[in-house]
N, C-alpha and C positions, 0 to 999 in steps of 0.2 A: 490706564483713567483716563476720563475724559474731559477733553481739552475746553471747550465753552464752558466759560467762567457763569452760562444761568445754571448750566444742567451739574455744575461743581456745588454749587451755592446751594440748589435743590436736595443733592445729592447729601451734604453734609450734613443738612436740616431734617432730611428723612432719618439719618444716622442716628442724629440725635434727639429724636422725637423718641425713634426708639430704644433709645440706650435710655432713656427719662422712664418708657412704661417699664423697661426691666426694672430699672434700679428703687420704681414704688411697688410693682411688685413683691423683688426681693425685699424690699424691707420693710413692706406689709407682714410678710411671711416669716421675718428675722424677729420680728415686734410680736408676732403670737407664741414664737418659740420661748419669750420669758423665761423659762424655768430650765430649758437648757441652750441657754447663750452661750454655753463651754463650749456648746458640739465642733468641732471641727468643721463638719461641712454649714452650719451654720455662718460662722464667719469665711470660711475659704466663698459661698458664694456670694454675701453680702460686699466682698470687698471687691470680686472681681465685676458686681454690676456696677460698685462707686468707679475704679478705675475706667471703667470702659463707661460709664458717665460722660466723667472729666478728661480720657482721650478726646469723645464723638464732640465734646464742646471746643478742646483744643482745639479741632481740626478747622471747626466751622467760624472761631476766634480768627484765626489765622488767616482763614481766605480770608471773613468778610474785615479784617484789620479795623474794626472796631472797640477792643476791649479796652480802650482808656474810657471810652466815652462809656462803654456798662459798669465797668467798674465804679465812676460815678455816679449813674447808674444806685449801685449798689451802696451805697453812701461812702465807699472807701475813698476817703480825699489824698492817700499814696498817688492816684490816677492821675492829683489836679498840681498837688504839693510838694509831693515825695514825701512825707511823713507817714506812714502807718497806722493813724488812729482813725477809728471809724465815730459817725456823725451817729447821733442816737435819735 
């Protein structure tokens, strides 16, 4: 892995963007198969795309070290107060 922090950040951002695009494509495909939702291939593809997206996001968050700020912008109070409620 590259040790240059700027390149690491760029790599993680690309990874997250690619994972998000894969997730969107798979989610749309999955939704189009509504009548076949019990199809193991559809569930496997959807679950893998979600796992890839979450992993890419975790790696970028770890590198950026701003998880609490991002949680705050998502309305998660736990980032500030230690509670688990969500603002509406």
